[in-house]
SERO-4910 file (N, C-alpha, C, O; in steps of 0.05 Angstrom, whole numbers):
BEGIN
 pado doro    nc1    nc2    nc3   cac1   cac2   cac3    cc1    cc2    cc3    oc1    oc2    oc3
  Met    A    405   -124   -316    411   -122   -287    416    -91   -285    433    -80   -299
  Leu    A    400    -77   -267    403    -49   -261    429    -44   -247    437    -59   -230
  Glu    A    443    -21   -255    469    -12   -243    465     -2   -217    445     11   -213
  Asn    A    481     -7   -197    478      5   -170    490     30   -172    514     33   -177
  Thr    A    473     51   -168    488     78   -169    490     92   -145    495    116   -144
  Asp    A    486     78   -123    490     91    -95    520     95    -93    536     81   -106
  Thr    A    527    113    -77    553    116    -67    562    102    -42    546     98    -24
  Pro    A    587     96    -41    594     82    -13    587     93     11    588     80     32
  Gln    A    582    115      9    573    132     35    544    125     38    536    117     60
  Glu    A    526    127     15    499    117     20    492     91     27    474     85     43
  Ile    A    511     71     13    506     47     22    514     39     52    503     20     63
  Glu    A    535     54     63    543     49     88    522     63    109    518     53    131
  Ala    A    509     84    102    489     95    117    464     78    118    452     76    139
  Ile    A    456     67     96    432     51     94    437     23    109    419     12    123
  Thr    A    461     13    105    467    -10    122    468     -6    154    462    -24    169
  Glu    A    476     18    163    475     25    188    448     27    198    442     20    221
  Glu    A    430     37    181    407     42    192    389     17    193    374     14    212
  Ile    A    391     -1    174    380    -27    176    387    -42    199    370    -52    213
  Asp    A    417    -45    205    429    -56    229    416    -47    255    409    -63    273
  Arg    A    414    -15    256    402     -8    282    374    -17    283    364    -25    305
  Phe    A    363    -15    265    330    -26    269    329    -52    273    311    -60    288
  Gln    A    347    -70    262    347    -99    269    352   -103    298    336   -115    312
  Arg    A    378    -92    309    378    -92    335    357    -85    352    349    -99    370
  Tyr    A    345    -62    346    321    -51    362    301    -75    363    293    -84    385
  Ile    A    293    -84    341    271   -105    341    279   -128    353    263   -137    370
  Asp    A    303   -142    351    313   -167    364    312   -163    392    308   -182    405
  Glu    A    317   -139    405    323   -136    431    292   -130    447    286   -138    469
  Tyr    A    275   -113    428    251   -101    445    228   -111    433    208   -108    448
  Leu    A    224   -124    410    198   -135    395    195   -163    398    216   -176    403
  Pro    A    173   -177    395    147   -162    400    142   -162    427    156   -174    444
  Gly    A    118   -148    433    105   -147    458    111   -130    480    107   -135    504
  Val    A    123   -106    467    134    -84    484    110    -65    489     94    -56    473
  Val    A    111    -59    521     88    -39    529    103    -17    540    117    -22    560
  Ala    A    103      8    531    112     30    542     92     53    549     77     61    531
  Phe    A     91     63    572     73     84    580     41     74    570     26     90    559
  Gly    A     35     49    575     10     42    568      2     43    537    -21     42    531
  Leu    A     23     45    517     18     42    492     31     19    476     52     12    486
  Arg    A     24      8    457     38    -12    444     60      2    426     55     22    414
  Val    A     84     -9    423    101      3    406     95     -7    381     92    -31    378
  Leu    A     93      9    362     83      1    335    105      2    317    117     24    314
  Met    A    113    -24    301    132    -27    286    116    -30    257    103    -51    254
  Ala    A    116    -11    238    108    -12    210    133    -25    194    157    -21    198
  Leu    A    122    -43    174    144    -55    156    137    -49    126    118    -59    114
  Val    A    153    -33    116    153    -25     89    165    -42     69    190    -45     72
  Leu    A    155    -54     49    167    -78     33    170    -66      5    155    -49     -3
  Phe    A    192    -75    -11    194    -69    -36    214    -88    -48    229   -102    -34
  Phe    A    214    -87    -76    231   -104    -92    254    -90   -101    249    -68   -112
  Ile    A    281    -97    -99    306    -83   -111    302    -75   -136    298    -91   -154
  Gly    A    304    -51   -140    300    -39   -169    316    -16   -169    339    -15   -160
  Ser    A    303      5   -183    317     33   -187    317     50   -165    304     46   -145
  Arg    A    331     70   -168    332     96   -148    306    104   -143    300    110   -120
  Leu    A    288    105   -164    260    113   -161    249     97   -140    233    110   -126
  Ile    A    252     74   -134    239     55   -116    249     66    -92    233     73    -74
  Lys    A    278     69    -90    288     78    -62    274    102    -51    268    104    -27
  Leu    A    269    125    -72    259    151    -65    231    147    -58    221    160    -40
  Leu    A    214    128    -72    186    127    -63    183    111    -33    166    117    -16
  Arg    A    197     95    -31    197     80     -3    205    101     20    196    101     42
  Arg    A    223    119     11    230    140     32    206    158     38    201    168     60
  Ile    A    192    160     16    168    183     20    151    166     37    142    176     58
  Val    A    145    142     32    125    128     49    136    125     78    121    128     97
  Arg    A    163    119     82    173    117    108    170    143    123    166    143    148
  Arg    A    173    167    109    167    192    123    142    194    134    138    202    157
  Ser    A    125    185    117     93    189    122     87    173    146     73    183    163
  Met    A     97    148    150     94    135    172    103    143    198     90    142    219
  Glu    A    127    151    193    145    162    220    134    188    230    135    197    254
  Arg    A    123    200    208    106    229    217     82    220    231     73    235    248
  Ala    A     71    198    228     47    193    239     51    179    267     33    176    283
  Gly    A     79    169    273     87    161    298     93    136    300     91    124    321
  Ala    A    102    121    275    107     95    277    141     89    274    156    103    260
  Asp    A    148     70    287    175     62    283    175     45    256    158     26    255
  Val    A    192     50    234    191     32    212    222     22    205    244     31    211
  Ile    A    211     -3    190    232    -19    182    228    -23    152    206    -31    145
  Thr    A    244    -20    136    240    -33    106    258    -52    100    282    -54    106
  Arg    A    244    -69     85    260    -95     74    257    -98     43    235    -95     32
  Gly    A    280   -103     30    276   -109      1    281   -136     -7    301   -147      1
  Phe    A    266   -150    -23    265   -175    -33    283   -179    -52    277   -167    -72
  Arg    A    306   -193    -55    322   -198    -71    317   -222    -86    312   -242    -73
  Asn    A    317   -224   -113    311   -247   -130    332   -254   -152    324   -267   -171
  Leu    A    357   -248   -150    373   -249   -170    383   -279   -172    386   -291   -193
  Thr    A    386   -287   -149    392   -319   -147    376   -335   -129    362   -323   -112
  Pro    A    375   -359   -132    360   -377   -112    367   -371    -83    350   -369    -66
  Glu    A    392   -368    -78    401   -360    -50    391   -337    -42    382   -336    -19
  Asp    A    389   -313    -62    379   -286    -54    350   -293    -46    342   -281    -26
  Ile    A    334   -308    -59    306   -313    -53    299   -328    -27    278   -323    -16
  Arg    A    315   -346    -18    318   -356      5    321   -341     30    306   -341     50
  Glu    A    344   -327     25    347   -305     46    328   -283     49    325   -272     70
  Ser    A    316   -278     29    296   -258     27    271   -267     45    260   -254     62
  Val    A    265   -292     35    241   -305     50    245   -308     81    226   -304     97
  Glu    A    269   -313     90    275   -315    117    272   -289    130    259   -288    150
  Ile    A    284   -263    117    286   -238    128    255   -227    128    246   -216    148
  Phe    A    242   -231    104    214   -221    107    194   -232    124    175   -218    132
  Glu    A    197   -262    133    182   -273    150    186   -266    177    167   -261    192
  Lys    A    212   -265    183    220   -251    212    212   -223    215    207   -217    238
  Ala    A    209   -203    196    204   -176    196    172   -179    201    162   -167    220
  Ile    A    157   -195    185    126   -194    184    119   -200    212    100   -189    223
  Asn    A    137   -221    225    126   -230    253    131   -211    275    123   -215    298
  Gln    A    147   -189    267    152   -171    286    139   -140    281    145   -118    292
  Ala    A    122   -145    261    110   -115    253     81   -119    263     72   -141    270
  Gln    A     68    -95    262     38    -90    270     28    -85    243      8    -97    237
  Ile    A     38    -70    226     32    -61    197     50    -66    177     74    -59    178
  Ile    A     39    -79    156     56    -82    128     45    -63    106     21    -60    101
  Met    A     62    -52     95     57    -31     75     70    -37     47     94    -39     46
  Phe    A     54    -41     25     69    -44      0     63    -15    -15     41     -7    -21
  Pro    A     86     -4    -18     86     20    -28     87     19    -59     92     -1    -72
  Gly    A     81     42    -70     82     46   -101    107     45   -109    124     42    -92
  Gly    A    115     46   -136    139     44   -145    143     24   -169    128      5   -171
  Phe    A    164     28   -189    162     14   -210    190     -6   -206    212      3   -199
  Ser    A    187    -29   -210    210    -49   -211    216    -60   -240    198    -70   -253
  Ala    A    236    -59   -246    248    -66   -277    230    -51   -294    221    -63   -313
  Gly    A    223    -24   -291    205     -8   -306    178    -11   -298    170    -26   -280
  Asp    A    160      4   -316    132      4   -311    123    -14   -331    108     -6   -349
  Glu    A    132    -44   -329    124    -63   -346     98    -72   -335     91    -64   -313
  Pro    A     81    -93   -352     54   -101   -346     57   -111   -314     76   -124   -306
  Asp    A     37   -104   -301     31   -111   -273     53   -100   -253     52   -105   -229
  Gly    A     70    -88   -261     93    -75   -245    105    -91   -227    110   -114   -233
  Ser    A    112    -82   -201    124   -100   -180    101   -118   -168    107   -134   -151
  Ala    A     73   -115   -176     56   -130   -164     59   -160   -166     58   -174   -147
  Lys    A     64   -168   -191     67   -197   -199     91   -209   -178     89   -232   -168
  Phe    A    113   -191   -175    133   -204   -159    125   -209   -129    132   -229   -116
  Phe    A    110   -189   -119    100   -191    -92     81   -216    -91     83   -233    -74
  Ala    A     62   -215   -111     43   -238   -109     56   -266   -113     46   -286   -102
  Thr    A     76   -268   -126     94   -294   -130    108   -301   -103    108   -324    -94
  Ala    A    122   -280    -90    135   -284    -66    118   -287    -44    127   -302    -27
  Phe    A     97   -277    -40     80   -279    -18     60   -304    -16     44   -308      2
  Arg    A     63   -319    -40     51   -344    -41     69   -365    -28     60   -388    -24
  Asn    A     94   -358    -21    113   -376     -5    101   -383     16     92   -364     29
  Glu    A     97   -408     26     84   -416     50     90   -404     77     73   -401     94
  Arg    A    116   -398     78    127   -386    105    116   -354    101    104   -342    119
  Met    A    120   -346     84    112   -315     84     74   -312     82     61   -295     93
  Lys    A     66   -329     68     36   -330     74     26   -336     99      4   -325    104
  Glu    A     36   -350    116     30   -361    138     37   -332    161     22   -325    180
  Ala    A     57   -322    155     64   -301    169     42   -276    166     34   -264    186
  Val    A     33   -270    141     15   -250    136    -12   -260    148    -28   -242    156
  Thr    A    -19   -286    149    -43   -293    159    -46   -291    188    -66   -283    199
  Arg    A    -22   -297    201    -22   -293    232    -26   -266    238    -43   -258    254
  Leu    A     -8   -249    222    -12   -215    228    -44   -209    225    -55   -196    243
  Leu    A    -55   -215    207    -82   -203    205   -104   -222    219   -124   -210    227
  Lys    A   -104   -245    221   -122   -263    233   -118   -264    264   -137   -266    279
  Glu    A    -94   -263    273    -85   -273    304    -76   -250    318    -83   -245    341
  Arg    A    -60   -233    303    -44   -210    317    -55   -184    313    -40   -165    316
  Asp    A    -82   -179    306   -100   -154    304    -82   -135    283    -81   -111    288
  Gly    A    -68   -144    264    -51   -127    247    -64   -115    228    -88   -123    225
  Leu    A    -54    -93    208    -62    -82    188    -46    -85    162    -23    -94    162
  Ala    A    -58    -79    141    -40    -80    116    -49    -56     96    -73    -49     93
  Leu    A    -29    -44     82    -39    -20     66    -25    -26     38     -2    -36     37
  Gly    A    -37    -21     19    -21    -20     -9    -28      2    -24    -52      5    -25
  Ile    A    -13     20    -38    -15     41    -53     -6     40    -83     16     32    -89
  Cys    A    -22     46    -98    -12     43   -129     -2     15   -135    -16     -5   -133
  Asn    A     24     13   -141     31    -16   -146     26    -30   -125     23    -54   -129
  Gly    A     25    -19    -96     22    -37    -75     -9    -46    -74    -14    -68    -64
  Phe    A    -27    -32    -81    -57    -37    -86    -57    -62   -107    -70    -82   -103
  Gln    A    -39    -58   -129    -43    -83   -147    -31   -111   -134    -40   -134   -138
  Ala    A    -11   -104   -118     -3   -129   -101    -23   -144    -85    -26   -169    -85
  Leu    A    -37   -126    -72    -57   -133    -52    -77   -149    -70    -83   -172    -62
  Ile    A    -88   -139    -90   -110   -148   -105   -102   -174   -117   -118   -193   -117
  Lys    A    -77   -176   -128    -68   -203   -140    -61   -224   -121    -61   -248   -129
  Leu    A    -56   -217    -93    -53   -235    -72    -84   -244    -61    -87   -266    -51
  Gly    A   -103   -230    -62   -128   -233    -56   -133   -224    -27   -152   -232    -14
  Leu    A   -113   -205    -17   -116   -195      9   -141   -173      4   -157   -172     23
  Val    A   -144   -160    -14   -169   -146    -22   -180   -158    -51   -165   -159    -71
  Pro    A   -201   -164    -51   -225   -160    -31   -230   -185    -13   -247   -182      5
  Tyr    A   -217   -206    -15   -221   -228      3   -210   -227     34   -220   -241     52
  Gly    A   -192   -211     38   -179   -209     63   -157   -233     74   -146   -233     96
  Glu    A   -155   -250     53   -135   -272     55   -118   -275     29   -125   -263      8
  Ile    A    -98   -289     29    -81   -296      8    -94   -319     -7    -97   -340      4
  Arg    A   -101   -316    -31   -117   -332    -43   -113   -330    -76   -106   -309    -86
  Glu    A   -117   -351    -91   -112   -346   -123   -137   -330   -132   -159   -334   -121
  Gln    A   -133   -313   -151   -156   -302   -166   -169   -319   -185   -157   -338   -195
  Thr    A   -193   -313   -192   -207   -331   -211   -215   -311   -231   -209   -287   -228
  Ala    A   -230   -319   -254   -234   -302   -278   -256   -282   -271   -261   -263   -286
  Glu    A   -269   -285   -245   -289   -266   -238   -282   -248   -219   -297   -231   -212
  Ser    A   -253   -252   -208   -246   -234   -184   -243   -205   -195   -238   -202   -219
  Pro    A   -247   -186   -179   -243   -160   -184   -211   -156   -191   -195   -170   -178
  Thr    A   -202   -139   -208   -176   -131   -210   -171   -106   -221   -189    -91   -226
  Leu    A   -145    -98   -227   -135    -72   -240   -126    -76   -266   -111    -95   -269
  Thr    A   -130    -64   -285   -120    -67   -310   -112    -41   -320   -109    -22   -306
  Tyr    A   -108    -41   -347    -98    -14   -362   -116      5   -363   -139     -1   -367
  Asn    A   -108     29   -359   -124     54   -358   -142     58   -385   -131     48   -405
  Thr    A   -161     67   -387   -173     65   -413   -158     86   -434   -161     82   -458
  Ile    A   -143    104   -427   -125    120   -446   -108    104   -455    -97    112   -476
  Gly    A   -101     80   -448    -82     63   -461    -51     72   -453    -31     61   -464
  Arg    A    -48     89   -435    -19     94   -426    -20    104   -399    -41    105   -386
  His    A      6    114   -389     12    119   -358     -3    150   -364     -3    162   -385
  Ile    A    -14    156   -338    -22    182   -332    -17    192   -306    -16    176   -288
  Ser    A    -13    218   -300     -3    229   -277    -15    256   -275    -11    275   -290
  Lys    A    -30    254   -257    -49    282   -247    -60    281   -219    -61    260   -206
  Met    A    -68    302   -210    -83    304   -181   -111    292   -188   -125    297   -208
  Val    A   -118    276   -169   -149    268   -171   -162    276   -149   -148    279   -128
  Tyr    A   -187    280   -147   -205    282   -127   -223    255   -119   -236    243   -136
  Thr    A   -222    248    -92   -235    224    -86   -251    228    -59   -242    241    -41
  Lys    A   -276    216    -59   -292    219    -38   -292    193    -19   -293    171    -30
  Val    A   -290    195      6   -292    177     24   -318    163     30   -334    176     43
  Val    A   -325    138     22   -348    127     22   -354    116     50   -376    120     58
  Thr    A   -337    104     64   -341     89     84   -317     97    106   -296    106     99
  Asp    A   -323     94    132   -297     93    150   -297     69    168   -289     69    191
  Lys    A   -309     47    154   -306     18    162   -280      9    173   -276     -6    192
  Ser    A   -260     20    155   -230     12    156   -216     28    177   -217     52    176
  Pro    A   -201     15    196   -182     28    212   -166     52    198   -162     73    209
  Trp    A   -158     46    177   -146     65    160   -157     92    153   -144    113    147
  Leu    A   -185     88    157   -203    116    150   -217    127    175   -236    143    174
  Ala    A   -206    116    199   -218    128    221   -222    157    227   -240    167    240
  Gln    A   -201    172    213   -198    201    218   -208    214    193   -209    238    192
  Ala    A   -215    198    173   -224    214    149   -258    215    153   -271    197    163
  Glu    A   -269    239    143   -295    243    141   -313    229    119   -309    235     96
  Pro    A   -330    213    125   -343    199    105   -359    220     91   -371    237    104
  Gly    A   -358    219     62   -371    243     45   -353    265     41   -359    283     25
  Lys    A   -330    263     54   -313    288     50   -292    281     25   -283    258     23
  Ile    A   -287    301      8   -267    299    -14   -242    308    -10   -237    330      1
  Tyr    A   -222    289    -19   -194    292    -18   -182    295    -40   -193    285    -60
  Cys    A   -157    307    -44   -141    311    -66   -115    303    -64    -99    313    -47
  Asn    A   -108    283    -80    -83    268    -84    -73    261   -110    -88    255   -129
  Pro    A    -45    260   -112    -32    253   -139    -40    226   -147    -47    209   -130
  Ala    A    -40    221   -171    -43    191   -179    -24    192   -204    -22    210   -220
  Ser    A    -11    168   -204     11    165   -226     14    136   -232     31    122   -220
  His    A     -1    128   -250     -1     96   -262     -8     91   -288    -18    108   -303
  Gly    A     -3     68   -296     -9     59   -318    -34     37   -324    -47     34   -344
  Glu    A    -34     23   -296    -56     -1   -293    -68      8   -271    -60     -3   -250
  Gly    A    -88     26   -270   -101     30   -247   -133     31   -247   -147     41   -229
  Arg    A   -141     18   -271   -170     19   -273   -181     -9   -261   -177    -31   -270
  Phe    A   -196     -2   -240   -212    -22   -223   -236    -35   -242   -255    -22   -249
  Val    A   -234    -59   -247   -256    -75   -261   -269    -99   -245   -256   -115   -231
  Ala    A   -294   -101   -248   -307   -126   -234   -331   -131   -246   -343   -113   -259
  Pro    A   -342   -159   -244   -368   -165   -254   -389   -150   -236   -382   -142   -214
  Glu    A   -414   -146   -246   -433   -130   -233   -442   -141   -207   -453   -127   -191
  Glu    A   -438   -164   -202   -445   -183   -179   -426   -173   -158   -433   -168   -135
  Trp    A   -402   -171   -166   -379   -166   -147   -382   -138   -142   -379   -130   -119
  Leu    A   -388   -122   -157   -393    -89   -152   -415    -83   -130   -413    -68   -111
  Glu    A   -439   -102   -137   -461    -96   -116   -448   -107    -89   -450    -91    -70
  Lys    A   -436   -130    -85   -428   -142    -62   -411   -121    -48   -416   -115    -25
  Leu    A   -390   -109    -63   -370    -92    -49   -386    -66    -38   -377    -55    -17
  Phe    A   -406    -56    -49   -418    -31    -40   -434    -45    -16   -431    -35      7
  Ala    A   -448    -65    -19   -468    -77      0   -449    -83     26   -460    -80     48
  Asn    A   -426    -90     25   -409    -97     47   -394    -75     59   -380    -78     79
  Gly    A   -398    -51     46   -381    -28     58   -350    -29     50   -332    -14     60
  Gln    A   -346    -47     30   -316    -49     22   -307    -26      5   -284    -20      7
  Val    A   -322    -13    -11   -316      9    -28   -304     31     -9   -319     41      7
  Ala    A   -281     38     -8   -268     53     11   -271     85     -2   -281    103     11
  Thr    A   -262     89    -24   -261    117    -39   -270    116    -67   -266     96    -81
  Gln    A   -280    134    -75   -291    140   -112   -279    167   -119   -278    187   -105
  Tyr    A   -272    163   -146   -263    186   -160   -290    201   -161   -310    189   -165
  Val    A   -289    230   -157   -310    248   -161   -302    272   -177   -279    280   -178
  Asn    A   -322    285   -190   -321    307   -206   -320    334   -188   -316    335   -163
  Glu    A   -323    356   -204   -319    384   -190   -345    385   -170   -343    396   -148
  Lys    A   -366    373   -177   -394    372   -158   -392    350   -136   -411    345   -121
  Gly    A   -370    338   -136   -371    317   -112   -387    290   -121   -394    274   -103
  Arg    A   -392    285   -145   -403    261   -152   -387    242   -166   -370    249   -183
  Pro    A   -392    217   -157   -378    197   -178   -383    198   -204   -405    202   -214
  Thr    A   -359    192   -218   -367    197   -249   -346    177   -267   -326    167   -258
  Met    A   -355    175   -291   -339    158   -310   -329    179   -330   -321    170   -351
  Asp    A   -328    204   -326   -315    222   -340   -284    220   -336   -273    222   -314
  Glu    A   -268    216   -362   -241    208   -353   -223    236   -345   -199    236   -341
  Glu    A   -239    259   -345   -227    283   -334   -220    281   -306   -201    291   -294
  Trp    A   -240    263   -296   -241    260   -264   -232    233   -254   -216    229   -236
  Asn    A   -245    215   -271   -238    185   -266   -219    176   -287   -225    168   -309
  Ile    A   -196    180   -277   -171    186   -300   -166    154   -314   -155    151   -336
  Asn    A   -174    136   -299   -168    109   -312   -194     93   -316   -194     68   -316
  Gly    A   -213    105   -319   -236     93   -325   -253     67   -306   -269     51   -314
  Ser    A   -241     70   -280   -249     53   -261   -278     48   -262   -293     67   -265
  Tyr    A   -290     21   -260   -322     17   -256   -333     29   -230   -320     28   -208
  Met    A   -353     40   -234   -367     52   -211   -348     72   -201   -351     77   -177
  Ala    A   -330     84   -213   -310    105   -204   -297     98   -175   -295    113   -156
  Ile    A   -290     71   -176   -281     61   -147   -246     65   -147   -232     54   -164
  Glu    A   -237     80   -131   -210     84   -128   -195     66   -104   -171     62   -103
  Gly    A   -212     57    -88   -199     43    -63   -219     21    -54   -243     24    -56
  Ile    A   -207     -2    -44   -231    -21    -30   -215    -34     -6   -191    -30     -3
  Thr    A   -228    -47      9   -221    -59     35   -226    -89     32   -241    -99     15
  Ser    A   -210   -103     52   -219   -128     57   -248   -130     72   -256   -109     81
  Pro    A   -261   -150     75   -285   -149     90   -285   -137    117   -302   -122    126
  Asp    A   -264   -145    131   -264   -129    158   -249   -104    161   -240    -96    183
  Gly    A   -245    -91    138   -231    -67    137   -199    -65    147   -188    -44    149
  Arg    A   -187    -90    152   -161    -86    159   -139    -82    138   -116    -74    143
  Val    A   -147    -89    114   -131    -84     91   -143    -64     72   -165    -67     63
  Leu    A   -130    -46     68   -140    -25     48   -119    -22     25    -94    -20     28
  Gly    A   -130    -21      1   -114    -14    -27   -125     10    -36   -148     16    -30
  Lys    A   -110     24    -49   -119     50    -61   -100     57    -83    -77     49    -82
  Met    A   -108     73   -104    -91     80   -129    -75    107   -121    -51    108   -125
  Ala    A    -89    127   -111    -77    156   -110    -58    154    -84    -62    140    -64
  His    A    -38    171    -87    -13    171    -68    -21    188    -47    -16    212    -48
  Ser    A    -32    177    -29    -36    197      4    -13    201     11    -14    222     25
  Glu    A     10    192      9     38    194     21     48    218     10     62    233     25
  Arg    A     45    226    -16     59    245    -29     45    273    -22     27    283    -36
  Arg    A     54    285      0     40    310      8     60    325     31     77    313     45
  Gly    A     55    346     32     72    365     53     68    392     51     53    400     33
  Glu    A     81    409     68     75    434     67     83    451     42     73    473     39
  Ser    A     98    444     26    106    454      3    101    439    -24    112    445    -45
  Val    A     80    416    -18     71    403    -43     47    409    -53     29    411    -37
  Ala    A     43    413    -78     22    418    -91      4    441    -76    -20    438    -72
  Val    A     19    463    -67      4    485    -53    -13    503    -70    -26    521    -58
  Asn    A    -13    500    -98    -32    513   -115    -54    496   -121    -71    505   -137
  Ile    A    -56    476   -112    -80    454   -116   -103    460    -95    -98    457    -71
  Tyr    A   -129    467   -104   -146    467    -86   -157    439    -77   -160    419    -91
  Gly    A   -162    442    -50   -174    416    -39   -157    403    -14   -132    404    -14
  Glu    A   -170    393      3   -157    380     28   -141    353     18   -151    336      5
  Gln    A   -117    353     27    -95    331     15    -94    306     34    -90    283     27
  Asp    A    -98    315     59    -90    296     82   -116    279     92   -132    291    107
  Met    A   -120    256     87   -143    243     99   -137    228    123   -154    213    133
  Lys    A   -111    232    133   -101    220    161    -98    191    156   -102    177    176
  Leu    A    -91    180    134    -94    152    130    -72    138    150    -78    120    165
  Phe    A    -42    151    147    -27    137    165    -28    144    194    -21    126    210
  Glu    A    -38    169    204    -44    172    230    -69    151    240    -67    140    262
  Ser    A    -88    149    225   -107    130    231    -96    103    236   -103     89    255
  Gly    A    -79     96    218    -68     66    220    -50     62    246    -48     41    258
  Val    A    -37     86    254    -19     84    279    -36     86    300    -32     71    320
  Ala    A    -58    103    300    -74    109    326    -91     83    332    -99     81    355
  Tyr    A    -97     64    316   -109     40    317    -96     22    340   -110      7    355
  Phe    A    -69     25    342    -54     11    361    -49     26    390    -34     16    407
  Lys    A    -61     45    392    -55     60    418    -79     63    435    -78     74    456
***
């Protein structure tokens, strides 16, 4: 069990912040209309773990808030059966009150095989949580996003490429170990293939964007039939490209060896997007010596969808 290294002041501040957002949600959401705009609530989900996870969710939260969303974060506790029951109730309520759910990157219990994705996949197959996600995507016009380990969670749940929570089969697309056999962290260049997804509405098809990637299991693999289907349906969102802007299997550019250089995919309707590179890790003083556009307006596009 990981030691809690938060100071009493940090714990109190986080508790007050969560309580404030919960009061806001309980009083005003769902169904708020203000100045002709729907009030957008984005839910960032994570599993209790290290301080790194807390840092990464704060980065994601900043990106969402910068784009104009009100953000709540919820952590799933699984230490005891009672923790699990309480977490299911909290998550179900939060999903029902949000328009966006976000699965961020981050390591739970270390970067062990499947990372935090296996925890998310197990938890979200709970019937109550599964039904809440289904209502969000099928009945309430909602969106879902997963980056890095979050992409792994989406693909293990079936939300990509199927658009619904379902079991994987032996033929299902998945993410596996990098061909290099270990974790790798570097800037990657990806090209937007389609703007079918609301998440890519403000990105330019064919344009190349540069973002950091950091993972040990980011290699996208699928049977040939699935690869053809994904391209035919417009579900391939982004591809790794070389200095000439061409998709490549060269590991200098396609760092994990993904089939067809696929970096991100969507659900059939585009509402769910999963990708490996960290679009949230950017800022005025971040990677200033790196050539290339870093902002594909991912979060701005998601927020703008509801305005």
